[in-house]
N, C-alpha and C positions, 0 to 999 in steps of 0.2 A: 439541742432540741428538747422541748418540754415533753415529759413523758406521763405526768399525772398531775391532778389537781383535786383538791377538796376544799369546799368553803362552807362555813357554818355561821349562821346568824348575820348574814349580810343581805341587805335589801329584801327581796322576796324569798330568799333562800334560808330556810331553817337548817337544812343540811343537804348539800348536793350529793352526798355519797362520793365514793372514789370515782374519778373520771379518768379513763385512759385516754391519753392524747397521742394520736397516731401522726405519721407524716402528713396525712390529709384527714382532718377532723371536720365533720359537718354537723351543724346543730340546726334542727328544724323546730318549729313550734308556732303557736298562735301569737298574735300581737299581745304585748304587755305580759308575756308569760315568764319573763326573767332572763331571756337569752343574752341580751346586751350587757346586763350587769355582771355576767361572768367575765367578760372582757374588760369591763370598767375597773374591776378590782386589780387586774393585772396591770392596767395602765396606771393606776394609782401607785402600785408598787414600783413601777418603772420611774415615775416622776419623783417618787421619794428617793430613789437611788441617785438620780442626777441633781437633786436639790442640794444647795449649799448648807442648809440647816441640818447639822448632824444630830441635834437633840430632838428633833421632831420625829416621832415614831412612824407616823403615816401622813404623808403630804396629800391632804384631801383635795387641794386645788382651789382656784379662784377663777375670775373671769379671764385671766391671762394664762391659765394652765391648759395643757392638752385635755384634761378631764377635770370637771368640778363636781365633786360628790356632796357638796354642802357641809353640814356639820357631822360630827361623829354620830349624834343621835339620828340623823337622817340615814346613816349607813346601816345602823343596827336593825335587825329584823324586828318588826313591831315597835321600833324605837325604845326598846327595853334596855336601858343602860346598865342594868344589873347583870346582863348576859355578856359573855365575851364574844368578840369577833375573832374567829379562829380560821386559819387556812393552812393547807399543806401544799407544797409545790415540789414536784420531782422533775429532774432534768438530767440529760446525758451530755456531758461536755464533749467538744470535738476530739479530745484525746483523753485516754485513761489518766486518772489522777493517782499520784503516789505521794504519800506523806511519810516522813521519817522522824522518829523520836531521837533527838540528838544525844540523849542520855543512854538509852539502851540500844540505839542503832536499829531498832525494830522498824520494819516498813509496813505501811498499810496502803493497800491498793484498792481501787474501785473504778467502775465504768459508769456509775450513776450516783447522783447526790439527791438528798431530800431535805427540805427545810419545813419544820412545823412551828407555827407562831400563834400565840394567844395574846390578844390585846384587850384591855379593859379601860373603862373611863376613869379618869382621876377626878379630884374634887372640882375641877373646872370643866368637866365633861370632855376632856381631851384624851385621845388614845394614848395609852402607855403599855409597853411590853410587860407582860407578867411572866411569860415563859417562852423560850425558843429552844429548838433542838435541831441538830444536824445529824444526818446519817450518811456515811459513805458506804455504798453497796457494790459488791462484786457479784455479777450474775444473779442479782436479786437478793443476795444475802448480805446482812450488815457486816462490814469488816471493822467499822469504827462508828461509835455513837456517843454523842455528848448532849447534855441537857443543862440549860442555864435558866434558873428560875429565881423568883423573889418570894420570900416567906412573908408571913403576916406582919412581921416587925420591919419589913423593908430591907432585909439583908439578902444579898445575892449569893447564890451558891452554884458552882460549876462542877459537874460530875461527868466523867468520861468512862465508857465501857472499854475494857482491854487496853486502856492507855493511862498509866499511872502519872497523873499530873503532880509535879513536885513544886511546892512553894519555894520562893526565893529566900535567901538568907536575910537576917536582920528583922526589923519590925514588919509584921504581916500587914500588907496593905489591904484595905477593904476593897471588895469588888464593886464596880460601878454598873449602872444600868447600861444596856446596849446603846450604841449609836444607831439611830434610825430603828428599823425593826429587825435588823439582821447582823449587825456588825459589832464585834467586841471592842470595847474601848482600849486605848493604849495602856491605861493603868491596869485594866484587867489582865491583859496579856503580860504586862511586866510583873505581875504578882507571881508568875510561875516561871520556872527555869526552862520549861520545854513546851510553851504554848504558842510559839510563833506560827504554828500551822493554822491557828484560828483565822489568821488574816487570809490564808489561801482559800479557805472555805468561802469567806465573804467575797473575794475576788471572783471566784467561779460563779457565784450568784449574780454579781454585777454584770459579768459577761453574758450570762443567759438572759437577763431582763433588759439590758440596754440593747440587746439584739431583737427586741420585740417591736414590731411596727404595726400601725393601725390605719385602716382605711374605712371611713364612715360610709353610711348609706346615701348621703347627699353630696354629690360631687359638684365642683365648681363649674359654672357656665363656661363654654369655650370663648376664647378671645381672638380678635383679629390679629393681634401682635403679641409676642412674648419676648420679654427682655431676659437676656442671659449674658452675664459678664464673666463666666468661667467657673462659677462656684459648683461644687459637687454636693448636692443635697444627700442626706442620709436616707431619705425616703421620699415618696411623692406627696407627703402631707396628708392630714386627716380628710381633706376634701379633694385631694388629687391636684392641688394647685401648683405643685412642683413637678408634675409628670413630664412636661416638655424639657425642663431644666435637667431632669434625671436622664432623659434620653440623650441630650447633647453632651452631658458629662460622661456618660458611659461610652459614647462614641469617641470622645476626646481621649479617654483612658485606654482605648483599644480593646474594649471588652468584646469577646466573641462567645456566642452561646450555641449549644446544640440541645436537642430534645432528649438526649440520653447518651450513654457510652456507645461509641461506634457510629453515632449519627453525624451527618454533616453539620458543620457549624457555620455561623454567619455573623457579621457585625451586629451590634445590639439593635440599631435602628432597623436594619433589614430583617432581623429576626422578629421584632414586634410587628413590622409591616406584613410579614408573611402570615402571622397569626390573624391579623385583621382581614386579610384577603381570604384565608381559609375559613374564617367564621362567616364569610359571605356578606360582611358589612360594607366593604368597599373593594375597589379593584386596584387602587394604588394609594400609597401614603408616603409622605416625606416631610422633613422639617428643614427649612431653607432660610438663610439670612435674606433680608429684604434687599441688601446690596453688599458687595464685598467690604469687609472691614467694619460692618455695622454690628451692634449687639441686639438688634431687633430681629426676631425670627417669626416666620409664619408657617403654619401647618397647611400643607396642600394635599388634597385628596381627589380621587376620581371615583365616583360611585359605580361606574361600569366602564367597560373597555372603550365604548364609543363616546363617553361623556367628556366634557371639558374639565380641566383641572380647576378646582375652586378651593377657597379657604375652608377651614374646619367649621367656621361659623355659618357657612352657607349650605350645610347638609343636615341631615336629621340629628336629633339630640342623642341618639344611642351611641354614636361613635365617641363623642366626648365623654360619655359616662362609662363606657367599657375600657377606654384607653388607660385611665389610672390603675384599674385592676390588673390589666395585662402588664403594665410597666412595673407595678409594685411586686407582682409575683416573681419577676425575673431580675429586678434591679436590686433587691435586698441582698446584703452580703451573705456569703456561704454560712450555713448553720444558724441562720436567722429564723424567727417565727413571725409570720404575718397573720394578723387577725383582720378579717374583712366582714363588713356587714352588707348583706344584700348586693353582692356584685352583679347580680342579674337584673337589677332595676333598669327599666326602660328598654329591655331587650325582648325581641321576638322569641316565642317558645323554642324554635329551632336553634337559635343562637344560645339560649340558656342551656340547652343540652350540650352544644359544642363547647361551652365554657368549662364543662367538666373535663374535657380532654385537655384544655389549656392548663388546668390546675394539676392534672395527673402529670403532664409534661414538666410542670414547675418543680414538682418534688423529685423528678427523675433527671432533671437537666444537668448538663455539664457546662462549666465556664472555663474557657481557655484550656480545655482538655481534662479538667478535674471535676468530679462530682460536687454539686453545690450543697446537697443535704439541707435544702430549705424545707420549712414546715409551714403549712397553711391551715388556719382554723377559720372556717367559713360559716357565717350565719345566713340561712337561706329560707325562702318560701317556695322554691321551685321544684315541683315534682319532675319536670323535664330534666333538671340537673341530676336528681337522684336516679332517675331511670337510666341515664347514660352511665353513671357510676356503677350501677348494678350490672349493666351490660358489659362494661370493661372488666369487671371482676369475673363474670362468667367466661369471658374470652381469654382470661389469663393475663391481660395487660396490667392489671392492678391486683396485687395479692390482698386477701381479706385482712391480713395484719397491717397492711399499709393504710388502711382507712378505718375510721371510727365514726359511727353515725348515732346521733342522739335525738330524742324527741322531748321537747320541753313543754310542760303543760301545768296548769294551775290545779292544785288540790286544796280547795278551801282558801285559807289566807296564805298558804305557802306554795312555792313552786316545786315541781318535781322534775327530775331528769331521768328519762328512761333510755338505757342503752339498747340499740337495735342490733340483733344478732344477724350478721350478714355472712352467709356460708360461701363455700367455694364456687357455688353455682350462681352467685349473685342474688340469691333469694333472701328476703328478710323473714326470719323464722318467727318473729313475734310482732307482727304488724299491728300498730296501735289503732284503736278505734278512733275514727274521725281524724286520721293523720292529715289528710289534705281535704278536710270537709267531708260531708256525708254524700259522696258521689252516687252511691246506689239509690239513696232517697231521691236525688235529683232525677236520675234516669227513670225510676219508677213513677215519680210524680209527672214527668213529662209524658210518659207513655199513657198514663191514665187520663191526663188532660186531653191528649190527642184523641183517645178513644171516645171520650165524652163529646168532644166537638164534632167528630165524624157522625156519631149517633144523632146529635142535634140537627146536623145539616143533611142527614139522610145519606151520607157518603160511607157509612159503615161497610166494611168488606164482608 
């Protein structure tokens, strides 16, 4: 699970400050305030990790990539290539990590990791790592820290706190620039007798970021028929285009879900159908082959108990838009992070509120009897969603530490992110001005307009 993030000199962000990432993190804010770019950088880091190009520090993408950030100059705040793009990322692996020095036999343990990276433009305006640092933390305190940096002459140096790195015998090999933005090269590791643990740090980061899944704000239109030949997609796709395939694969794998420890479980398709019914969107939902042995499937729904069963394409648009969000929240592998943009789009206000209960269940859910420990980061514009979260905190269903809420707004040329303090009673202690617009101005304006019209018509009370 991701635990913290900080970004400097990226897009609209001069400096986000330290961002605490909870199991359920919600980011509100005005349009074009910079919310989406927070997730865009994480997606760029993920696509860099899965890229075959080991020498490219940051894979910014193209028309074939999940995310296309343009040029490095496009990414830098105010397009100032003299400034570094820097970021910090903290995460908690599924199991505590233990590293051992083979020379001294000393052990270093930790339950959390942190990576700090600084990139600068080279002569071709391409991003290059200038410094990276890893920390292994145990209960918030560093047990091991190392820094890898390049000096003005282009020479790389590796320093580790509390870990005496010992150079190998024979001719001293020069240290190389990192592979991508985070991984030490084979030659750099080979230069020391006891540096194999560097690979373990890189593997932990890869596990954390390849477990990041994204669902965009614009979902695919429903289809009359869906083809599925047995593949198991890793997620529902950026537009939800693989949601039906994900349901069918989960059923074929025998996945069973419950809303939490001790709660009754159900097959994956029945579990998703149960949420659709509880949200009040439909009365029945199923995915069926058009004929035995065929790979074409259709989604059949009933809008209410007395209605006829129809295809998904023959009902309101909201069902097909909420379905990918539901599937993604529960389909992702355990310990994954899901970033969603506007999951409430096209939904009635009451359903927007109910969606908060879905996401609370997603971070508390169990699969085949084991807790999933999934994490959701949600961009939203819905005050109904927030109201339900506040209510569940007040009721004790959701602990304040399980949720983090942020308000994103513009401050001149830069964006700012304000953490909202949510207490145990579900109250926001630092409610921002114009959080959801100027509601009191609208109420006062409507009241004054009504008074004037009554006076003009002679209906004044």
